[in-house]
N, CA, C and O atoms as a Tinker XYZ file with bonds, in Angstrom:
   528  protein
     1  N    -47.924000  -12.479000   43.998000    73     2
     2  CA   -47.806000  -10.474000   43.872000    64     1     3
     3  C    -46.328000  -10.616000   43.911000    63     2     4     5
     4  O    -45.605000  -10.611000   42.914000    81     3
     5  N    -46.009000  -10.720000   44.922000    73     3     6
     6  CA   -44.556000  -10.174000   45.490000    64     5     7
     7  C    -43.780000  -10.203000   44.873000    63     6     8     9
     8  O    -43.190000   -9.217000   44.432000    81     7
     9  N    -43.437000  -11.794000   44.560000    73     7    10
    10  CA   -42.493000  -12.450000   43.136000    64     9    11
    11  C    -42.628000  -11.454000   42.223000    63    10    12    13
    12  O    -41.724000  -10.674000   41.923000    81    11
    13  N    -43.764000  -11.451000   41.754000    73    11    14
    14  CA   -43.717000  -11.006000   40.386000    64    13    15
    15  C    -43.885000   -9.323000   40.476000    63    14    16    17
    16  O    -44.270000   -8.759000   39.452000    81    15
    17  N    -43.702000   -8.796000   41.255000    73    15    18
    18  CA   -42.987000   -7.355000   41.820000    64    17    19
    19  C    -42.282000   -7.062000   41.756000    63    18    20    21
    20  O    -41.930000   -6.019000   41.205000    81    19
    21  N    -41.420000   -8.170000   42.527000    73    19    22
    22  CA   -39.748000   -7.669000   42.251000    64    21    23
    23  C    -39.558000   -8.028000   41.049000    63    22    24    25
    24  O    -39.206000   -7.156000   40.255000    81    23
    25  N    -39.768000   -9.648000   40.497000    73    23    26
    26  CA   -38.712000   -9.837000   38.962000    64    25    27
    27  C    -39.781000   -8.861000   38.395000    63    26    28    29
    28  O    -40.224000   -9.654000   37.564000    81    27
    29  N    -40.382000   -7.970000   38.248000    73    27    30
    30  CA   -40.800000   -6.589000   37.129000    64    29    31
    31  C    -39.631000   -5.645000   37.347000    63    30    32    33
    32  O    -38.966000   -5.131000   36.448000    81    31
    33  N    -39.472000   -5.490000   38.589000    73    31    34
    34  CA   -38.319000   -4.082000   39.189000    64    33    35
    35  C    -37.223000   -4.658000   38.754000    63    34    36    37
    36  O    -36.406000   -3.968000   38.144000    81    35
    37  N    -36.993000   -5.985000   38.969000    73    35    38
    38  CA   -35.174000   -6.331000   38.925000    64    37    39
    39  C    -35.049000   -5.788000   36.780000    63    38    40    41
    40  O    -34.280000   -5.019000   36.204000    81    39
    41  N    -35.970000   -6.484000   36.361000    73    39    42
    42  CA   -36.199000   -6.584000   34.962000    64    41    43
    43  C    -36.180000   -4.759000   33.941000    63    42    44    45
    44  O    -35.506000   -4.361000   32.990000    81    43
    45  N    -37.420000   -4.032000   34.894000    73    43    46
    46  CA   -36.802000   -3.043000   34.465000    64    45    47
    47  C    -35.385000   -2.377000   34.811000    63    46    48    49
    48  O    -34.886000   -1.751000   33.876000    81    47
    49  N    -34.915000   -2.402000   35.586000    73    47    50
    50  CA   -33.410000   -2.143000   36.321000    64    49    51
    51  C    -32.430000   -3.000000   35.552000    63    50    52    53
    52  O    -31.235000   -2.916000   35.833000    81    51
    53  N    -32.810000   -3.745000   34.688000    73    51    54
    54  CA   -31.377000   -4.808000   33.983000    64    53    55
    55  C    -31.287000   -4.185000   32.173000    63    54    56    57
    56  O    -30.355000   -4.091000   31.374000    81    55
    57  N    -33.118000   -3.786000   32.087000    73    55    58
    58  CA   -32.990000   -3.010000   30.875000    64    57    59
    59  C    -32.537000   -1.252000   31.285000    63    58    60    61
    60  O    -31.592000   -0.632000   30.797000    81    59
    61  N    -33.123000   -0.953000   31.888000    73    59    62
    62  CA   -32.218000    0.619000   32.123000    64    61    63
    63  C    -30.741000    0.528000   31.892000    63    62    64    65
    64  O    -30.134000    1.022000   30.941000    81    63
    65  N    -30.208000   -0.209000   32.945000    73    63    66
    66  CA   -29.004000   -0.595000   32.733000    64    65    67
    67  C    -28.580000   -0.401000   31.812000    63    66    68    69
    68  O    -28.058000    0.688000   31.574000    81    67
    69  N    -28.652000   -1.611000   30.727000    73    67    70
    70  CA   -28.474000   -2.042000   29.152000    64    69    71
    71  C    -28.596000   -0.335000   28.500000    63    70    72    73
    72  O    -27.734000    0.329000   27.924000    81    71
    73  N    -29.669000   -0.069000   28.772000    73    71    74
    74  CA   -29.876000    1.082000   27.767000    64    73    75
    75  C    -29.107000    2.680000   28.342000    63    74    76    77
    76  O    -29.033000    3.773000   27.781000    81    75
    77  N    -28.762000    2.342000   29.293000    73    75    78
    78  CA   -28.428000    4.227000   29.887000    64    77    79
    79  C    -27.040000    4.134000   30.552000    63    78    80    81
    80  O    -26.589000    5.187000   31.003000    81    79
    81  N    -26.069000    2.655000   30.711000    73    79    82
    82  CA   -25.279000    3.067000   30.833000    64    81    83
    83  C    -24.483000    2.497000   30.334000    63    82    84    85
    84  O    -24.691000    1.358000   29.917000    81    83
    85  N    -23.207000    3.165000   30.207000    73    83    86
    86  CA   -22.237000    3.379000   28.935000    64    85    87
    87  C    -21.791000    1.434000   29.408000    63    86    88    89
    88  O    -22.176000    0.657000   30.282000    81    87
    89  N    -20.788000    1.361000   28.230000    73    87    90
    90  CA   -20.162000    0.223000   28.101000    64    89    91
    91  C    -18.793000    0.272000   28.388000    63    90    92    93
    92  O    -18.350000    1.411000   28.239000    81    91
    93  N    -17.672000   -0.844000   28.872000    73    91    94
    94  CA   -16.747000   -1.203000   29.163000    64    93    95
    95  C    -15.844000   -0.817000   28.021000    63    94    96    97
    96  O    -14.962000    0.041000   28.060000    81    95
    97  N    -16.223000   -1.649000   26.894000    73    95    98
    98  CA   -15.329000   -1.865000   25.768000    64    97    99
    99  C    -15.093000   -0.516000   25.088000    63    98   100   101
   100  O    -16.128000    0.084000   24.798000    81    99
   101  N    -13.911000    0.096000   24.769000    73    99   102
   102  CA   -14.044000    1.400000   24.310000    64   101   103
   103  C    -13.136000    0.534000   22.536000    63   102   104   105
   104  O    -12.185000   -0.241000   22.635000    81   103
   105  N    -13.508000    0.784000   21.709000    73   103   106
   106  CA   -12.623000    1.260000   20.532000    64   105   107
   107  C    -11.574000    1.996000   19.737000    63   106   108   109
   108  O    -12.147000    2.843000   19.052000    81   107
   109  N    -10.313000    2.016000   19.557000    73   107   110
   110  CA    -9.631000    3.472000   19.135000    64   109   111
   111  C    -10.062000    3.267000   17.701000    63   110   112   113
   112  O     -9.861000    2.190000   17.140000    81   111
   113  N    -10.595000    4.188000   17.157000    73   111   114
   114  CA   -11.080000    3.900000   16.038000    64   113   115
   115  C     -9.529000    4.360000   14.762000    63   114   116   117
   116  O     -9.864000    4.215000   13.587000    81   115
   117  N     -8.290000    4.764000   14.931000    73   115   118
   118  CA    -7.192000    4.321000   13.890000    64   117   119
   119  C     -7.251000    3.230000   13.290000    63   118   120   121
   120  O     -7.250000    2.946000   12.092000    81   119
   121  N     -7.338000    2.247000   14.804000    73   119   122
   122  CA    -6.492000    0.791000   15.267000    64   121   123
   123  C     -7.446000    0.084000   14.116000    63   122   124   125
   124  O     -7.036000   -0.456000   13.089000    81   123
   125  N     -8.882000    0.228000   14.559000    73   123   126
   126  CA    -9.873000   -0.788000   14.092000    64   125   127
   127  C    -10.329000   -0.061000   11.947000    63   126   128   129
   128  O    -10.940000   -0.574000   11.009000    81   127
   129  N     -9.661000    1.156000   12.120000    73   127   130
   130  CA    -9.747000    1.852000   10.822000    64   129   131
   131  C     -8.828000    2.553000    9.849000    63   130   132   133
   132  O     -8.898000    3.633000    9.262000    81   131
   133  N     -7.941000    1.571000    9.878000    73   131   134
   134  CA    -6.082000    3.135000    9.365000    64   133   135
   135  C     -6.717000    3.656000    8.258000    63   134   136   137
   136  O     -7.708000    3.292000    7.626000    81   135
   137  N     -6.132000    4.363000    8.173000    73   135   138
   138  CA    -6.269000    5.298000    6.909000    64   137   139
   139  C     -5.977000    4.564000    5.951000    63   138   140   141
   140  O     -4.928000    3.921000    5.983000    81   139
   141  N     -6.868000    4.491000    4.841000    73   139   142
   142  CA    -6.518000    3.156000    3.574000    64   141   143
   143  C     -5.819000    4.162000    2.682000    63   142   144   145
   144  O     -4.889000    3.905000    1.917000    81   143
   145  N     -6.468000    5.508000    2.907000    73   143   146
   146  CA    -5.610000    6.621000    1.965000    64   145   147
   147  C     -4.289000    7.353000    1.942000    63   146   148   149
   148  O     -3.755000    8.093000    1.117000    81   147
   149  N     -3.869000    6.792000    3.391000    73   147   150
   150  CA    -2.134000    7.243000    4.075000    64   149   151
   151  C     -1.436000    6.604000    3.367000    63   150   152   153
   152  O     -1.555000    5.379000    3.336000    81   151
   153  N     -0.498000    7.278000    2.590000    73   151   154
   154  CA     0.700000    6.724000    1.484000    64   153   155
   155  C      1.965000    7.451000    2.384000    63   154   156   157
   156  O      2.016000    8.677000    2.480000    81   155
   157  N      2.966000    6.572000    3.024000    73   155   158
   158  CA     4.066000    7.302000    3.172000    64   157   159
   159  C      5.386000    7.662000    1.942000    63   158   160   161
   160  O      6.297000    6.941000    1.535000    81   159
   161  N      5.032000    8.991000    1.620000    73   159   162
   162  CA     6.279000    9.066000    0.364000    64   161   163
   163  C      7.130000   10.143000    1.055000    63   162   164   165
   164  O      7.339000   11.264000    0.593000    81   163
   165  N      7.605000    9.654000    2.247000    73   163   166
   166  CA     8.453000   10.828000    2.724000    64   165   167
   167  C      9.893000    9.829000    3.064000    63   166   168   169
   168  O      9.971000    8.876000    3.839000    81   167
   169  N     10.876000   10.380000    2.257000    73   167   170
   170  CA    12.441000    9.820000    2.464000    64   169   171
   171  C     12.599000    8.627000    1.636000    63   170   172   173
   172  O     13.281000    7.711000    2.097000    81   171
   173  N     11.879000    8.460000    0.072000    73   171   174
   174  CA    12.443000    7.492000   -0.397000    64   173   175
   175  C     13.280000    7.431000   -1.366000    63   174   176   177
   176  O     13.515000    8.039000   -2.410000    81   175
   177  N     13.880000    6.108000   -0.483000    73   175   178
   178  CA    14.921000    5.961000   -1.234000    64   177   179
   179  C     15.150000    4.372000   -2.062000    63   178   180   181
   180  O     14.453000    3.403000   -1.758000    81   179
   181  N     16.230000    4.307000   -3.130000    73   179   182
   182  CA    15.999000    3.342000   -3.445000    64   181   183
   183  C     15.784000    1.694000   -2.265000    63   182   184   185
   184  O     14.821000    0.939000   -2.135000    81   183
   185  N     16.870000    1.694000   -1.750000    73   183   186
   186  CA    17.047000    0.793000   -0.276000    64   185   187
   187  C     15.983000    0.352000    0.714000    63   186   188   189
   188  O     15.748000   -0.755000    1.198000    81   187
   189  N     15.170000    2.029000    0.943000    73   187   190
   190  CA    14.593000    1.666000    1.828000    64   189   191
   191  C     13.686000    1.726000    1.389000    63   190   192   193
   192  O     12.918000    1.431000    2.304000    81   191
   193  N     12.649000    2.076000   -0.159000    73   191   194
   194  CA    11.055000    1.943000   -0.404000    64   193   195
   195  C     11.366000    1.411000   -1.620000    63   194   196   197
   196  O     10.449000    0.635000   -1.890000    81   195
   197  N     12.119000    1.418000   -2.438000    73   195   198
   198  CA    12.408000    0.562000   -3.905000    64   197   199
   199  C     12.250000   -0.120000   -3.814000    63   198   200   201
   200  O     11.238000   -0.738000   -4.146000    81   199
   201  N     13.318000   -0.507000   -3.208000    73   199   202
   202  CA    14.442000   -1.991000   -4.009000    64   201   203
   203  C     13.058000   -3.083000   -3.218000    63   202   204   205
   204  O     12.747000   -4.143000   -3.762000    81   203
   205  N     12.375000   -2.611000   -1.928000    73   203   206
   206  CA    11.191000   -3.950000   -1.884000    64   205   207
   207  C     10.753000   -4.167000   -2.709000    63   206   208   209
   208  O     10.746000   -5.294000   -3.205000    81   207
   209  N     10.047000   -2.859000   -3.329000    73   207   210
   210  CA     8.934000   -3.118000   -3.749000    64   209   211
   211  C      9.404000   -3.790000   -5.517000    63   210   212   213
   212  O      8.619000   -4.604000   -6.004000    81   211
   213  N     10.406000   -3.471000   -6.172000    73   211   214
   214  CA    10.788000   -4.229000   -7.057000    64   213   215
   215  C     11.221000   -5.492000   -6.899000    63   214   216   217
   216  O     11.255000   -6.057000   -7.992000    81   215
   217  N     11.625000   -6.293000   -5.860000    73   215   218
   218  CA    11.922000   -7.308000   -5.745000    64   217   219
   219  C     10.630000   -8.091000   -5.545000    63   218   220   221
   220  O     10.416000   -9.164000   -6.108000    81   219
   221  N      9.665000   -7.409000   -4.593000    73   219   222
   222  CA     8.138000   -8.213000   -4.812000    64   221   223
   223  C      7.741000   -8.438000   -6.305000    63   222   224   225
   224  O      7.588000   -9.521000   -6.870000    81   223
   225  N      7.601000   -7.120000   -6.850000    73   223   226
   226  CA     6.682000   -7.017000   -7.999000    64   225   227
   227  C      7.771000   -7.423000   -9.265000    63   226   228   229
   228  O      7.361000   -8.112000  -10.198000    81   227
   229  N      8.775000   -7.081000   -9.233000    73   227   230
   230  CA     9.753000   -7.014000  -10.998000    64   229   231
   231  C     11.012000   -8.071000  -11.127000    63   230   232   233
   232  O     11.579000   -8.520000  -12.123000    81   231
   233  N     11.186000   -8.252000   -9.939000    73   231   234
   234  CA    12.796000   -8.738000  -10.082000    64   233   235
   235  C     12.634000   -9.798000  -10.560000    63   234   236   237
   236  O     13.596000  -10.057000  -11.283000    81   235
   237  N     11.369000  -11.162000  -10.539000    73   235   238
   238  CA    11.296000  -12.748000  -10.810000    64   237   239
   239  C     11.285000  -12.643000  -12.152000    63   238   240   241
   240  O     11.531000  -13.742000  -12.650000    81   239
   241  N     11.073000  -11.648000  -13.101000    73   239   242
   242  CA    11.061000  -11.392000  -14.897000    64   241   243
   243  C     12.354000  -10.391000  -15.105000    63   242   244   245
   244  O     12.954000  -10.659000  -16.146000    81   243
   245  N     13.006000   -9.139000  -14.246000    73   243   246
   246  CA    13.359000   -8.068000  -14.999000    64   245   247
   247  C     15.261000   -8.765000  -14.035000    63   246   248   249
   248  O     15.810000   -7.790000  -13.522000    81   247
   249  N     15.914000   -9.813000  -13.867000    73   247   250
   250  CA    16.947000  -10.000000  -13.871000    64   249   251
   251  C     16.907000  -11.294000  -14.315000    63   250   252   253
   252  O     16.023000  -12.064000  -14.691000    81   251
   253  N     19.034000  -11.362000  -14.061000    73   251   254
   254  CA    19.539000  -12.576000  -14.628000    64   253   255
   255  C     20.162000  -12.779000  -16.326000    63   254   256   257
   256  O     20.217000  -11.738000  -16.981000    81   255
   257  N     20.400000  -13.462000  -16.686000    73   255   258
   258  CA    21.124000  -13.252000  -17.819000    64   257   259
   259  C     20.155000  -12.742000  -18.547000    63   258   260   261
   260  O     20.553000  -11.579000  -18.621000    81   259
   261  N     19.306000  -12.770000  -19.057000    73   259   262
   262  CA    18.172000  -12.617000  -20.229000    64   261   263
   263  C     16.533000  -11.820000  -19.447000    63   262   264   265
   264  O     15.407000  -12.302000  -19.323000    81   263
   265  N     16.981000  -10.724000  -19.134000    73   263   266
   266  CA    16.303000  -10.990000  -18.562000    64   265   267
   267  C     14.396000   -9.549000  -19.636000    63   266   268   269
   268  O     14.248000   -8.606000  -20.414000    81   267
   269  N     13.836000  -10.224000  -19.033000    73   267   270
   270  CA    12.220000   -9.919000  -19.776000    64   269   271
   271  C     12.629000   -8.762000  -20.833000    63   270   272   273
   272  O     13.615000   -8.087000  -20.536000    81   271
   273  N     12.046000   -8.519000  -21.872000    73   271   274
   274  CA    12.028000   -6.960000  -22.251000    64   273   275
   275  C     13.549000   -7.036000  -22.347000    63   274   276   277
   276  O     13.897000   -5.876000  -22.566000    81   275
   277  N     14.530000   -7.742000  -22.300000    73   275   278
   278  CA    15.612000   -7.011000  -21.855000    64   277   279
   279  C     16.129000   -5.796000  -21.085000    63   278   280   281
   280  O     17.022000   -4.963000  -21.237000    81   279
   281  N     15.200000   -6.054000  -20.217000    73   279   282
   282  CA    15.235000   -4.792000  -19.502000    64   281   283
   283  C     15.230000   -4.972000  -17.652000    63   282   284   285
   284  O     14.218000   -5.012000  -16.953000    81   283
   285  N     16.652000   -5.059000  -17.181000    73   283   286
   286  CA    17.035000   -6.008000  -16.055000    64   285   287
   287  C     16.708000   -4.789000  -14.852000    63   286   288   289
   288  O     17.173000   -3.663000  -15.031000    81   287
   289  N     16.137000   -4.997000  -14.005000    73   287   290
   290  CA    16.156000   -4.042000  -12.536000    64   289   291
   291  C     16.878000   -4.663000  -11.851000    63   290   292   293
   292  O     16.184000   -4.972000  -10.883000    81   291
   293  N     18.148000   -5.178000  -11.680000    73   291   294
   294  CA    19.084000   -5.959000  -10.489000    64   293   295
   295  C     20.008000   -4.927000  -10.660000    63   294   296   297
   296  O     20.708000   -4.616000  -11.624000    81   295
   297  N     19.822000   -4.246000   -9.045000    73   295   298
   298  CA    20.702000   -3.493000   -8.601000    64   297   299
   299  C     20.155000   -1.744000   -8.798000    63   298   300   301
   300  O     19.052000   -1.454000   -9.260000    81   299
   301  N     21.117000   -0.793000   -8.370000    73   299   302
   302  CA    20.257000    0.065000   -7.784000    64   301   303
   303  C     20.453000    0.849000   -9.244000    63   302   304   305
   304  O     19.588000    1.612000   -9.675000    81   303
   305  N     21.549000    0.599000   -9.867000    73   303   306
   306  CA    21.978000    1.221000  -10.969000    64   305   307
   307  C     21.409000    1.138000  -12.384000    63   306   308   309
   308  O     21.836000    1.903000  -13.248000    81   307
   309  N     20.412000    0.188000  -12.666000    73   307   310
   310  CA    20.033000   -0.498000  -13.057000    64   309   311
   311  C     18.307000   -0.117000  -13.389000    63   310   312   313
   312  O     17.759000    0.061000  -14.477000    81   311
   313  N     17.757000   -0.082000  -12.048000    73   311   314
   314  CA    16.588000    0.607000  -11.200000    64   313   315
   315  C     17.282000    2.213000  -11.871000    63   314   316   317
   316  O     17.665000    2.281000  -13.039000    81   315
   317  N     17.324000    3.005000  -11.236000    73   315   318
   318  CA    17.730000    3.812000  -11.507000    64   317   319
   319  C     17.550000    4.949000  -13.101000    63   318   320   321
   320  O     16.953000    5.958000  -13.476000    81   319
   321  N     18.942000    3.481000  -13.798000    73   319   322
   322  CA    18.105000    4.220000  -15.109000    64   321   323
   323  C     17.064000    3.925000  -15.963000    63   322   324   325
   324  O     16.959000    4.519000  -17.036000    81   323
   325  N     16.154000    2.937000  -15.556000    73   323   326
   326  CA    14.807000    2.743000  -15.629000    64   325   327
   327  C     14.052000    3.513000  -15.376000    63   326   328   329
   328  O     12.979000    3.614000  -15.970000    81   327
   329  N     14.542000    4.492000  -14.122000    73   327   330
   330  CA    13.772000    5.155000  -13.395000    64   329   331
   331  C     13.722000    6.397000  -14.198000    63   330   332   333
   332  O     12.659000    6.941000  -14.497000    81   331
   333  N     15.187000    6.950000  -14.629000    73   331   334
   334  CA    15.289000    8.350000  -15.352000    64   333   335
   335  C     15.462000    8.267000  -16.922000    63   334   336   337
   336  O     16.482000    8.619000  -17.515000    81   335
   337  N     14.324000    7.754000  -17.512000    73   335   338
   338  CA    13.541000    7.533000  -18.493000    64   337   339
   339  C     12.419000    8.975000  -17.912000    63   338   340   341
   340  O     12.076000    9.373000  -16.799000    81   339
   341  N     12.069000    9.511000  -19.630000    73   339   342
   342  CA    11.022000   11.127000  -18.895000    64   341   343
   343  C      9.587000    9.825000  -18.728000    63   342   344   345
   344  O      9.123000    9.038000  -19.553000    81   343
   345  N      9.235000   10.102000  -17.247000    73   343   346
   346  CA     7.532000    9.322000  -17.098000    64   345   347
   347  C      6.842000    9.776000  -18.638000    63   346   348   349
   348  O      6.655000   10.891000  -19.125000    81   347
   349  N      6.552000    8.364000  -19.170000    73   347   350
   350  CA     5.166000    8.788000  -20.285000    64   349   351
   351  C      5.783000    8.106000  -21.434000    63   350   352   353
   352  O      5.130000    7.423000  -22.223000    81   351
   353  N      7.293000    8.340000  -21.529000    73   351   354
   354  CA     8.206000    7.349000  -22.632000    64   353   355
   355  C      7.609000    6.061000  -22.509000    63   354   356   357
   356  O      6.935000    5.612000  -21.582000    81   355
   357  N      8.024000    5.429000  -23.791000    73   355   358
   358  CA     7.995000    4.332000  -24.032000    64   357   359
   359  C      9.549000    3.242000  -22.498000    63   358   360   361
   360  O     10.764000    3.379000  -22.351000    81   359
   361  N      8.558000    2.383000  -21.823000    73   359   362
   362  CA     9.190000    2.027000  -21.128000    64   361   363
   363  C      9.835000    2.202000  -20.013000    63   362   364   365
   364  O     10.361000    1.220000  -19.490000    81   363
   365  N      9.986000    4.096000  -19.117000    73   363   366
   366  CA     9.823000    4.032000  -18.261000    64   365   367
   367  C      9.480000    3.183000  -17.305000    63   366   368   369
   368  O      8.868000    2.158000  -17.604000    81   367
   369  N      9.814000    3.466000  -16.014000    73   367   370
   370  CA     9.527000    2.432000  -15.106000    64   369   371
   371  C      8.451000    3.211000  -14.421000    63   370   372   373
   372  O      7.452000    2.567000  -14.102000    81   371
   373  N      8.478000    4.312000  -14.178000    73   371   374
   374  CA     6.950000    4.596000  -14.162000    64   373   375
   375  C      5.670000    4.328000  -14.693000    63   374   376   377
   376  O      4.661000    3.760000  -14.275000    81   375
   377  N      6.115000    5.091000  -16.086000    73   375   378
   378  CA     5.658000    4.449000  -17.273000    64   377   379
   379  C      4.177000    2.877000  -17.234000    63   378   380   381
   380  O      2.958000    2.703000  -17.237000    81   379
   381  N      5.499000    2.133000  -17.202000    73   379   382
   382  CA     5.285000    0.471000  -17.174000    64   381   383
   383  C      4.531000    0.375000  -15.823000    63   382   384   385
   384  O      3.540000   -0.354000  -15.784000    81   383
   385  N      4.890000    1.006000  -14.782000    73   383   386
   386  CA     3.752000    0.091000  -13.191000    64   385   387
   387  C      2.576000    1.211000  -13.265000    63   386   388   389
   388  O      1.558000    0.782000  -12.722000    81   387
   389  N      2.449000    2.340000  -13.710000    73   387   390
   390  CA     1.186000    2.994000  -13.615000    64   389   391
   391  C      0.212000    2.610000  -14.935000    63   390   392   393
   392  O     -0.893000    3.141000  -14.825000    81   391
   393  N      0.340000    1.969000  -15.911000    73   391   394
   394  CA    -0.044000    1.904000  -16.734000    64   393   395
   395  C     -0.745000    2.889000  -17.671000    63   394   396   397
   396  O     -1.872000    3.180000  -18.071000    81   395
   397  N      0.491000    3.233000  -17.798000    73   395   398
   398  CA     0.129000    4.440000  -18.544000    64   397   399
   399  C     -0.116000    4.601000  -20.081000    63   398   400   401
   400  O     -0.122000    3.404000  -20.371000    81   399
   401  N     -0.242000    4.997000  -20.803000    73   399   402
   402  CA    -0.739000    5.149000  -22.252000    64   401   403
   403  C      0.603000    4.700000  -22.993000    63   402   404   405
   404  O      1.575000    5.111000  -22.359000    81   403
   405  N      0.901000    4.104000  -23.944000    73   403   406
   406  CA     2.087000    3.301000  -24.779000    64   405   407
   407  C      3.101000    2.950000  -24.081000    63   406   408   409
   408  O      4.225000    3.378000  -24.344000    81   407
   409  N      2.869000    2.144000  -23.117000    73   407   410
   410  CA     3.758000    1.472000  -21.983000    64   409   411
   411  C      3.001000    0.555000  -21.526000    63   410   412   413
   412  O      1.999000    0.755000  -20.840000    81   411
   413  N      3.614000   -0.978000  -22.028000    73   411   414
   414  CA     3.398000   -2.313000  -21.867000    64   413   415
   415  C      3.021000   -2.373000  -20.520000    63   414   416   417
   416  O      3.908000   -1.902000  -19.809000    81   415
   417  N      1.813000   -2.867000  -19.747000    73   415   418
   418  CA     1.582000   -2.752000  -18.243000    64   417   419
   419  C      2.102000   -3.481000  -17.795000    63   418   420   421
   420  O      2.037000   -4.536000  -18.427000    81   419
   421  N      2.950000   -3.546000  -16.502000    73   419   422
   422  CA     3.625000   -4.164000  -15.499000    64   421   423
   423  C      2.938000   -4.328000  -14.455000    63   422   424   425
   424  O      1.757000   -3.996000  -14.559000    81   423
   425  N      3.378000   -4.850000  -13.177000    73   423   426
   426  CA     3.556000   -6.595000  -13.900000    64   425   427
   427  C      2.489000   -7.289000  -14.642000    63   426   428   429
   428  O      1.268000   -7.313000  -14.487000    81   427
   429  N      3.269000   -7.841000  -15.478000    73   427   430
   430  CA     2.718000   -9.130000  -17.109000    64   429   431
   431  C      1.742000   -9.753000  -16.321000    63   430   432   433
   432  O      2.203000  -10.215000  -15.277000    81   431
   433  N      0.296000   -9.945000  -16.524000    73   431   434
   434  CA    -0.367000  -10.280000  -16.643000    64   433   435
   435  C     -0.797000  -10.585000  -15.241000    63   434   436   437
   436  O     -1.448000  -11.598000  -14.984000    81   435
   437  N     -0.437000   -9.710000  -14.328000    73   435   438
   438  CA    -1.160000   -9.415000  -12.904000    64   437   439
   439  C     -1.286000   -8.569000  -12.526000    63   438   440   441
   440  O     -0.543000   -7.739000  -13.049000    81   439
   441  N     -2.137000   -8.040000  -11.496000    73   439   442
   442  CA    -2.531000   -7.171000  -11.392000    64   441   443
   443  C     -2.020000   -5.336000  -11.059000    63   442   444   445
   444  O     -0.932000   -5.244000  -10.489000    81   443
   445  N     -2.553000   -4.329000  -11.299000    73   443   446
   446  CA    -1.221000   -3.387000  -10.864000    64   445   447
   447  C     -1.486000   -3.024000   -9.605000    63   446   448   449
   448  O     -2.514000   -2.957000   -8.932000    81   447
   449  N     -0.235000   -2.778000   -9.403000    73   447   450
   450  CA     0.212000   -2.661000   -8.466000    64   449   451
   451  C     -0.574000   -1.779000   -7.302000    63   450   452   453
   452  O     -1.677000   -1.366000   -7.658000    81   451
   453  N     -0.228000   -1.497000   -6.201000    73   451   454
   454  CA    -0.373000   -0.383000   -4.730000    64   453   455
   455  C     -0.834000    0.794000   -5.498000    63   454   456   457
   456  O     -0.754000    0.628000   -6.716000    81   455
   457  N     -0.960000    1.107000   -5.393000    73   455   458
   458  CA    -1.849000    2.719000   -5.751000    64   457   459
   459  C     -0.539000    3.392000   -4.859000    63   458   460   461
   460  O      0.246000    3.919000   -5.648000    81   459
   461  N     -0.153000    3.499000   -3.630000    73   459   462
   462  CA     0.999000    3.727000   -2.689000    64   461   463
   463  C      2.213000    3.071000   -2.987000    63   462   464   465
   464  O      3.212000    3.683000   -2.609000    81   463
   465  N      2.421000    1.907000   -3.606000    73   463   466
   466  CA     3.493000    1.530000   -3.965000    64   465   467
   467  C      4.247000    2.493000   -5.322000    63   466   468   469
   468  O      5.434000    2.732000   -5.545000    81   467
   469  N      3.092000    2.864000   -6.010000    73   467   470
   470  CA     2.875000    3.352000   -7.436000    64   469   471
   471  C      3.717000    4.819000   -7.370000    63   470   472   473
   472  O      4.615000    5.116000   -8.157000    81   471
   473  N      3.292000    5.571000   -6.394000    73   471   474
   474  CA     3.447000    6.954000   -5.703000    64   473   475
   475  C      4.441000    6.728000   -4.687000    63   474   476   477
   476  O      4.536000    7.648000   -3.873000    81   475
   477  N      5.322000    5.594000   -4.496000    73   475   478
   478  CA     6.522000    6.126000   -3.455000    64   477   479
   479  C      7.486000    5.915000   -4.980000    63   478   480   481
   480  O      8.324000    6.782000   -5.228000    81   479
   481  N      7.328000    4.868000   -5.845000    73   479   482
   482  CA     8.444000    4.698000   -7.092000    64   481   483
   483  C      8.005000    6.233000   -7.215000    63   482   484   485
   484  O      8.304000    6.916000   -6.234000    81   483
   485  N      7.552000    6.680000   -7.931000    73   483   486
   486  CA     7.488000    7.988000   -9.040000    64   485   487
   487  C      7.496000    9.362000   -7.694000    63   486   488   489
   488  O      7.064000   10.504000   -7.853000    81   487
   489  N      8.073000    8.832000   -6.519000    73   487   490
   490  CA     8.725000   10.153000   -5.442000    64   489   491
   491  C     10.004000    9.970000   -5.505000    63   490   492   493
   492  O     10.866000   10.763000   -5.126000    81   491
   493  N     10.224000    8.495000   -6.180000    73   491   494
   494  CA    12.092000    8.549000   -6.037000    64   493   495
   495  C     12.205000    9.047000   -6.944000    63   494   496   497
   496  O     12.865000   10.060000   -6.712000    81   495
   497  N     11.840000    8.955000   -8.439000    73   495   498
   498  CA    12.186000    8.835000   -9.019000    64   497   499
   499  C     11.915000   11.237000   -9.343000    63   498   500   501
   500  O     12.760000   12.091000   -9.610000    81   499
   501  N     11.297000   11.283000   -9.251000    73   499   502
   502  CA    10.780000   12.606000   -9.151000    64   501   503
   503  C     12.096000   13.416000   -7.968000    63   502   504   505
   504  O     12.310000   14.615000   -8.147000    81   503
   505  N     12.740000   12.811000   -7.041000    73   503   506
   506  CA    13.444000   13.199000   -6.382000    64   505   507
   507  C     14.720000   13.161000   -6.378000    63   506   508   509
   508  O     15.468000   13.687000   -5.554000    81   507
   509  N     15.179000   12.130000   -7.903000    73   507   510
   510  CA    16.928000   12.298000   -8.085000    64   509   511
   511  C     16.782000   10.703000   -8.112000    63   510   512   513
   512  O     17.755000   10.134000   -8.607000    81   511
   513  N     15.966000   10.059000   -7.764000    73   511   514
   514  CA    16.472000    8.089000   -7.739000    64   513   515
   515  C     17.778000    8.208000   -6.468000    63   514   516   517
   516  O     18.910000    7.739000   -6.588000    81   515
   517  N     17.438000    8.684000   -5.715000    73   515   518
   518  CA    18.530000    8.132000   -4.366000    64   517   519
   519  C     18.540000    7.280000   -3.825000    63   518   520   521
   520  O     17.486000    6.819000   -3.387000    81   519
   521  N     19.829000    6.638000   -3.590000    73   519   522
   522  CA    20.217000    5.253000   -3.582000    64   521   523
   523  C     19.737000    4.963000   -2.037000    63   522   524   525
   524  O     18.875000    4.089000   -1.946000    81   523
   525  N     20.084000    5.448000   -1.056000    73   523   526
   526  CA    20.405000    5.462000    0.827000    64   525   527
   527  C     19.830000    6.725000    1.175000    63   526   528
   528  O     19.842000    7.107000    2.345000    81   527
């Protein structure tokens, strides 16, 4: 009977501790769930943010002696020229990557690039296509 009483008390104490004692593990919400909507569009320059995007999504088709669509995005000057076409006009850099009506959606036969990357390129264009 005494053993049963002690066992019951120990069980109740363990249950109490599990329910009412705070855990030692602490999760940082910002690390676990980074804000998917956050997009850094500050200080967008060709060399800092645009070139890496172009290299990742565009340069394999839009470079060399015979770039597809006769549009070369090699180097700052070519990319800036494509970016300076008025948004919404056929062939504008922003028009094709945002899949605007009347433009051939790019990258061709691939999913649309991440919205943040599109916003960064738009910001670069809107601010005058800064090189550095």
